[in-house]
C-alpha positions as CSV (number, residue, x, y, z in Angstrom):
1,X,85.2,92.3,117.6
2,X,87.5,94.5,115.4
3,X,86.0,96.3,112.4
4,X,87.8,98.5,109.9
5,X,86.0,100.6,107.3
6,X,87.8,101.3,104.0
7,X,86.6,103.8,101.4
8,X,87.9,105.0,98.0
9,X,87.2,108.6,97.1
10,X,87.5,110.6,93.9
11,X,86.4,114.3,93.6
12,X,85.1,114.2,97.1
13,X,82.7,111.3,96.2
14,X,82.9,107.8,97.7
15,X,83.4,105.3,94.8
16,X,83.3,102.2,96.9
17,X,83.6,101.0,100.5
18,X,83.8,97.8,102.5
19,X,84.0,96.8,106.1
20,X,86.4,94.1,107.3
21,X,85.7,92.2,110.5
22,X,88.2,90.3,112.6
23,X,87.3,88.2,115.6
24,X,90.7,86.5,116.0
25,X,92.7,86.9,119.2
26,X,95.6,88.9,117.7
27,X,97.4,92.2,118.3
28,X,95.7,95.4,117.0
29,X,98.6,96.0,114.6
30,X,98.2,92.5,113.0
31,X,94.4,93.0,112.7
32,X,95.0,96.4,111.0
33,X,97.5,95.0,108.5
34,X,95.4,91.9,107.8
35,X,92.3,94.1,107.2
36,X,94.3,96.4,104.9
37,X,95.5,93.3,103.0
38,X,91.8,92.1,102.6
39,X,90.8,95.6,101.4
40,X,93.6,95.8,98.8
41,X,92.7,92.3,97.5
42,X,89.0,93.2,97.2
43,X,89.7,96.6,95.6
44,X,92.5,95.1,93.4
45,X,95.2,97.4,94.7
46,X,98.8,97.1,95.6
47,X,99.6,97.5,99.3
48,X,100.1,101.1,100.3
49,X,103.3,102.3,102.0
50,X,102.8,103.6,105.5
51,X,104.6,107.0,105.6
52,X,105.3,108.8,108.9
53,X,102.4,111.1,108.4
54,X,100.0,108.1,108.0
55,X,101.3,106.5,111.2
56,X,101.0,109.7,113.3
57,X,97.5,110.3,111.9
58,X,96.4,106.7,112.6
59,X,97.7,106.7,116.1
60,X,95.9,110.0,116.9
61,X,92.6,109.4,115.2
62,X,92.4,105.6,114.3
63,X,92.0,106.9,110.7
64,X,94.3,107.7,107.8
65,X,94.3,108.4,104.1
66,X,96.5,106.8,101.5
67,X,97.1,109.0,98.4
68,X,99.1,108.4,95.2
69,X,102.3,109.0,97.2
70,X,101.6,105.8,99.2
71,X,101.2,103.6,96.2
72,X,103.9,102.4,93.8
73,X,101.5,101.9,90.9
74,X,99.1,104.5,89.5
75,X,95.7,104.6,91.2
76,X,92.4,105.6,89.6
77,X,91.0,107.5,92.6
78,X,92.2,110.4,94.8
79,X,92.7,108.5,98.1
80,X,91.9,105.4,100.1
81,X,90.7,106.1,103.6
82,X,90.8,103.5,106.4
83,X,89.2,103.9,109.8
84,X,88.8,101.6,112.8
85,X,85.1,101.7,113.7
86,X,85.0,99.1,116.5
87,X,87.5,97.3,118.7
88,X,87.3,95.7,122.1
């Protein structure tokens, strides 16, 4: 089981969150990108751009934040945080 937790924050308050589960036999990278696609669809967001800092942070902590710099369009919150909370 693979689970990813996504949260939107504004002024250090969580606006909304969701957990995405994936039980398919796939690579970790594909599961992460599919979960991020599901989150963006549910939150009505464009897909964020992975910058080098996001990749390093995600590799190190299985968690990263996407700020306005990661999105092409304007966002109505401070950042989107994703975190892997379970994987086998």
